N, C-alpha and C positions, 0 to 999 in steps of 0.2 A: 569294229576293232577293239581289241584291248588296249588301254592306254599303258604307258611305257612302266611307270613307277609301280602300280598295282601289280602288273605281271611280274617284275623284278622281286617284289617282297614275297609274292606267293611262291615263285620259284625257289627262292630261299627256302622258304618254309618247307616246302617238299623235299628238298633234298637233305635239310636237315632230320626231316622224318626218316629219310633213307637209311639214317645212321642206325636205326633200330635192325637194319640187315646185319649188323655186328653180332647179335644174338643168334641169327641163323647160321652165321658163319662159325661162331664158337660152337655151336651143337654139331654141324658138319664136320667141324676139324676134330671132335672127339669121336666121331665116328669113323674117323680115318684108321683107327686103330683096329677096326673090325674088318678092314679091306682083305686080309690075309683068309678070313673066314668067308665073307660075302665080298667078293672083288666086284661084282655089279653095282654095288652101292655109289660108286664115283661115277660109273656109266650112265645109270639112270637118274642121277640127282639133277644135273643141268635141264635134262629133258622135261623132268617134273616140275621144276620152277618154270621153266618157259611154258608149259602147258597150262598150269595154273595160272600163270601171269596172262598168258593169252587169253583163256577162259573168262577170266576175271575182266580183262581188258574189253572183251566185247561187251560183258554185261555194263562196265562203267561206261562206255562209250554210247550205248543204246540207252542207260538210264540219264546220262547227261543231256544227250539230244532230246529224248522224248520230254524231259522237264522242261526243256527251254520252248519246245514247240506245242507243247499241252498235250500230248499223247499219254502221259502219266500225271497222277495226282500227287501233290507233296502229302501224302499220309499214308498210314499202313492199312486201314480198314477201309472197304467199300472202293478201292480202287478200279482201275480201267481193266477190260479183258487182257489187253496188250500187256499190262504190268504182269497179271498172273501166268500167261502164256509165256512170257520172256523168263521168269524164274524158273517154270517148269523145264523149259528149253535147256537152261543152264546146267542143272541137274542132271538130265539126260544125257547131254553132251560129256559133261565131267565123268560120267561111268564109262560112256564109251570110249572116250579118249583114255581113261585110265586102263581099260582092258587092252587097248591097242599098244600103249605104253608098256604094259607089263610083256604083252606078246613080243614087241620088238626087241625089249631089252633081254628076254629069255633068248630069242633067235640069234641076236648080235652075240650073246654071251658064248653060245655054242660054238660061234668061229673064233671069237677072241681069246676066252679062256678054256677052249678045248674041251667043253662038257659032253658028257655023254647025254642022251636024250632025256633019261630020266632024272638027272643030276639037277637039284636046284628048281625043280618045277615052282616051288614056292615063291619065285620072283612075281609071277603072273599076280597072285592073289594079294602078295604084299603090296604092290604098287597100286594095283586096283582099289585096296581097302584105303590106303593113304590118300588117294585122289577123291575117294568118296567122302571120308570125313573131312578132309580140308575144304572140300567144296560146300558141304552143308554149312559150316562154320562161317567160311568167307562170304558165301552169299547173304546171308544173315547181316552180316558186320556192313557188307556192301550197301545193302538197301537203307540201313540205319544212317549210314554215314551220308549218303546220297539226299535222303531227304531232311537230314539236320543241316547239311551244309547249304542247300538251297534256301532252306526256310530262313537260314541267317545271313542271306544276301550274299554268300561266297558263290564263287564260279566252280561248279563241279567239274567243267572242262579241265580246269587247272589243278583242284585240289583232290577230286574222287579217285582216279586212277593211280596217281602217285603214292597217296597214302596207303590205298588198299594193296598195290603192289608190294610195298613194304611188310605189311601186316600179312598178306597172303603168302610171301617166302616164309616167314615165321610159322605161320599155321601148320603149311605143307611140310616143313623141316621137322617141326615138333611130333606131328602125326607119323611121319616116315620114321623119324628116330624111334618112337614109341614102339612101331610095330617091329622095327630090325631087333630093337633090345628085347622085345617079347620072345622072339624066335630063339633067343640064348638064354634068357632070365628064367623062365618057367615052363612047365611041361606042356601047359595048355596052351602055350604062345602060338603054336601051329594051328590049334583049333580056334582060337580067337581070329586068327588072321582069315583063315577059309570061312569063318562065319559071317566077318564084316562084309567079305566080297560076295557071298553069296545074297546077302541082305542087301547089298547094293542093286545087284541085277534084280532081285525081286522088286524092290522098289520103284526101278525105272520102269517095269511092266505095269505096275499099279499108276504110275503117273501117265502114262501113256494110255491106259484104259480109261481114266477118269478125265482126260483133257483131250478128248478128240475134237480138236477146233482147227480151223485152216490157218489161224494165226500161228497156232503151236507148230504145225507142219513146216510153214513156211519159215519161221524164226530158226527153227532146230535144222532143217535141210541147209539153210544159208549159212549157218554158223559151222555146220558139220563139213561143207565144202571148203570153207577156209581153214579149217584145223587139219584136215586132210592134206591141205596143200603146203603147210608149214612144218607138218611132223617130221618129215625129212631133215630140214633145217635144224630142229631142235636135237637132234641125236649128232650131229656134226660137232657140238661144244661138248657133249659127253666123250665122243671118241678122242678129241683132243686132250681132255683133262686124263682120261684113262692112258694115253700114250705118255702123258707127263708125270705119271704118279710116282715116279721115282724123284723127281725134282721137287714135286709138291710135299712129299715126305719129308725132305730136306729143310725146305722152306715151307713150315705150316702157317705161317703168317699171310701167305697168298689166300689160302681156304678162308681164313677167317674174314678177310675183306672182299672175297669173291663175290658173295651176294650184293654186298653194297655197291662193288663196280658195276656188275650187270644191271642192278635195279636202277641204280640212279640214273646210267645211259638210257635203259629204257624209258624211264619217266621223263626224260628230257624230249626224246622223240615222240613220244605219246602224247605228251601235253602239246606239241607242235600239230601233231597229226590231228588230236581231237579238236583242237581249236580251228584247226583247217575245215574239217568236216562240218562244224557248225557254222562256220562263216559261209561255205558252200551252201547248206541248206537254207540259210537266211538270205542267199543271194547278195552278199556283200561284194564278191568278185566272181568273174567267170572262172570256169576250169580250166585255165589254161597254166602251163609252167612259167610263163611270163609273169603270170600273177603271184609270183614269190615275191616281187616288190613291194606287194602291200603287206607281205608277212615280215618285213624288215623289222618293225616295231615289236615283233614276237621273237624272232631269231636272235637280235641284238642283246635283249637280257638273258636268253637262256644260254648264249654262248658265253658271256660273261660271268654269268653265275656259276656255270658249268665248271669253266676251267679253274676259277678259283677254289671252288670246292675240291677239284682233284689235286691242286696244288696244296691245299691244307691238310688233305689226307696224307699226301707224301710227307710233309713237315712233321705232322704226328708219328707216322710211321718211323721216320729218321730218328726220332729219339727214344723208340723202344725196340728197334730193329737193325738188322744188316743194312748198311748204305745201299747195297744193290737193290733190296725190297722197296726202300723208300723211293726210289726213282720211277717206279714201274707206275703207280697211279696218275703221276703227272703226264708221264708221256704217253700213257695208254689214252687219257682223257683227251689231250692235244689232239691226238690221231683221230679218235673216233667220234667226238661230239659233232664236228660240222657235217661228217659224212652221215651219221645218223639222222641227223635234223634234215638234210636234204632228201635222203630216203623216205622219211615219213611224209613230206610233202608231196613227193612225187606219187607215191602209193595211194594218197588220198586222192590226188587229181585223176590217177589212172581209174581208180575205182569208181569215181563219180562219172566219168566220162564213160564207161562201160556199163553204166544204169546198176551196178552192185551197190549194196550198203556200205558205205566207207568204214562205219563202225564194226562190221563184221570182218575187215581186212586190216585197217590201219594199225591197229593197237595189237593184234596177233602177230601180224608181220613184223612190224616194229620191234617188238618185243623179243622175237625168236632172231631177228637179224642182229639187234643189238647184241644178245647173248652171245651169238656166234662170232660177231666181229669182236667184241670184247675179249672173250675167251682166246682167241685165236691171237690177237695183238698181246696180251698177257703173256701167253705161252711163248711167243716170238721173242718179245722183250726180256722175258727171263734166260731163254736161251743164248740171246746176245749178249745180255749183261754178265752172264757166268762165262761165256767164252772170253771174254775182255777182261775179266778179274784174274 
């Protein structure tokens, strides 16, 4: 089990790194001006963050556990078959999920925005292209960070996913913003989007043809099952934001801190979930809900650091914004942190009992559930505080 002080310091570090999400928030806040032209931007954005975070969470979880138990060597070249199959699977899954996200966003847009069938078909290739570009960049970054932290004696269970969740948010936001801007900025923008999306499909076919191994098939199907399970959850947050777009336009600060809020909550839950899966794999405690008593040494610092973190965000926000906005991060964190931590532990235990690879379910589910819970709580608090003001 992890000792108290090192976990406290590492949890503080990952939450500080989460502040990088302000960059993603600033970018998407700037994109809000394009909602009149592309109203589906806000609908698809939380789903893309969740999907990219969930897929990257699977990669981080599997890399962390595999490094601990020796399935993967801490080097780039001459690594194991499991290592290369895992990377190939993540790329394929990213492309499949990108296609599904694009399709779902388009279909939901037909209902919400009353599009005709042919209007804004560009939604699908734009989201697929953004997911493909973001996946390629984030996979390379994740592998590099995993090997580096493990060699330096740091715990990738605690460090890897939180850092990469922040970087992945920034990467997917930049890719998404670039492609959306390209649609408006130059005539070849539509051609660029379609070219990247078709290239992603072609790339997945090449990977499948060149990597016909049982390990690749097993990992891909396992991850795909978990992702298909969480896809509906991912769109709840998008619909909530879309319905609240009027308030969000009035209080733009919320969109700036939004990636930080959902990212940090998901990081806290995923850190607990990832530690739980590793401890289960190493046999430190039985897969029972009562085993949560063994995790007190982990729960306590995560609760402490998380609540202090949201309080400080509220303090800083109060210095530069409306007092209504300043209250939201603190109350949102107070409500959501214990709930998500418990959910992460429960998911890890259930997955282990069912004989499923917990790394394929804990981080994706925790990430999606955390995003949805935080979004719902933020929107509810915003409505409540506005009515009282």
